N, C-alpha and C positions, 0 to 999 in steps of 0.2 A: 462333406463331412457329415459324423452324427453326435449328440453328445448325449450320454445316457446321463448325465447325474443332473439332479435333482437340482433346480435352482429357486435358493432362498433368499425370495426378497426383504428387505431393498436390496437393489443390486447399483453398483455404479452408475453416472457418479451423483455420491454420496454429497448432500447438504450435512451442515450440524446435526439436523436433527433427523435427520436417516442413518447417519454415523452415531447416535446415541442408539437409538433405537436397536441397531444390528447387534450393540453390545450389549444391548437388554434383553436382546432372545436369547443370547450365546449363554449370557447369565442364570436366564429362568431356563435353561434348558438342562442345566447343572453341568458346562463344561468348566470343571475344576482341574485343570491339568496344565503342566509345563512342558514346553516340546524342547529336545535339545539334542542336533544333532548337524548333520550339514546338506547343503541343496547343493543343485547348480544345476540352472533353467539355460535352456536356449530359446529362441523366439527366432520365429519367423519373418518373413519381408510383411506378412498380413499384419503383422505385434502379436498372433497368436503364441502362445506357449506349444514349442514343437517337440519337444521332448523335456524332462525332468526325474533327475536320478535327485534321490532323498535317504539318506540315514536318518532316520528318526525315532526317538524315543520318548515315547509319553509317560510323563510321570506325574501320578494323581498327586496333587499339591492337597498337605492335612491342612485340616479345619485351625490346627494351634499353628499353621504359618498364615493362614490369612492375614491381608494386612487390615481390613475393613470386617467387622461383625457387625450383622442386622439380626432384627428379631428374625424368628422363623418367617419361611415365605419370602417373598421381593422385597428386591433393595428398594425404599422409599424414594418416590421420584422426587424428592426434593434433596435427594442426595448431594452433596457436592461433589465435583468430577475432578480427576486428577491435578488437573492447572488450579483449581480452586485449592487444592491443599495443598500445593507446594511442590507436585512428584513428576 
């Protein structure tokens, strides 16, 4: 089996720090989309996904709908996380 997808570190298993890094990398890339739809996954005996059927609509999140607003640029490193904000 050959995998053509690009692997973007950090990869599982995650620590708290590497999970935070993964989220920050996605934020920094400007991934401001919400995905709606249905997915069906089928896993093989090896634990890998063998079939995935998906019908997904990616909708951009308008700036007015963002829960958090940081100054232009990346979110500050000391910004509280969702748990710290009670979400």
